[in-house]
ZAMARGU-4260 file (C-alpha; in steps of 0.2 Angstrom, whole numbers, plus 5000, padded with zeros to 4 digits):
<rodrens>
0) 6003/5003/4382 | 6009/4986/4374 | 6027/4991/4379 | 6023/4992/4398 | 6014/4976/4398
5) 6028/4969/4391 | 6039/4976/4403 | 6028/4971/4417 | 6028/4953/4411 | 6047/4953/4410
10) 6047/4961/4428 | 6035/4949/4437 | 6044/4934/4428 | 6061/4938/4436 | 6051/4940/4453
15) 6043/4923/4450 | 6059/4916/4445 | 6068/4920/4463 | 6053/4912/4472 | 6059/4898/4484
20) 6047/4885/4477 | 6039/4882/4459 | 6022/4883/4467 | 6026/4900/4474 | 6034/4906/4457
25) 6018/4901/4448 | 6006/4909/4461 | 6016/4925/4460 | 6015/4925/4440 | 5996/4924/4440
30) 5991/4934/4454 | 6005/4948/4449 | 6005/4946/4431 | 5992/4937/4423 | 5976/4943/4432
35) 5981/4962/4433 | 5986/4963/4414 | 5971/4953/4411 | 5959/4964/4419 | 5970/4980/4412
40) 5969/4975/4394 | 5951/4972/4395 | 5946/4988/4402 | 5959/4996/4388 | 5951/4986/4374
45) 5931/4992/4379 | 5932/5006/4369 | 5939/4998/4353 | 5925/4984/4355 | 5912/4998/4357
50) 5918/5005/4340 | 5920/4988/4332 | 5901/4984/4336 | 5895/5001/4330 | 5905/4999/4314
55) 5897/4982/4312 | 5879/4988/4315 | 5881/5002/4304 | 5887/4990/4291 | 5871/4979/4291
60) 5861/4995/4292 | 5869/5000/4276 | 5867/4983/4268 | 5849/4983/4273 | 5845/4999/4264
65) 5854/4995/4250 | 5845/4976/4249 | 5826/4976/4256 | 5826/4957/4256 | 5839/4957/4271
70) 5830/4956/4286 | 5835/4968/4301
</rodrens>
């Protein structure tokens, strides 16, 4: 997935470089690269975030069971 993102950044970067003005190049890069890739990476990372959250909650539960002085 990362190699696809890097390739897309390269392609859109070249597209932005061929624009007629600097503003058009920046807008092209933002709307064709930064926003779509940011959204895609956020959606793709949802499962990992959930798994990390579950692992942290389980670790907190395990720690609370070992030491009853720790509030839940």
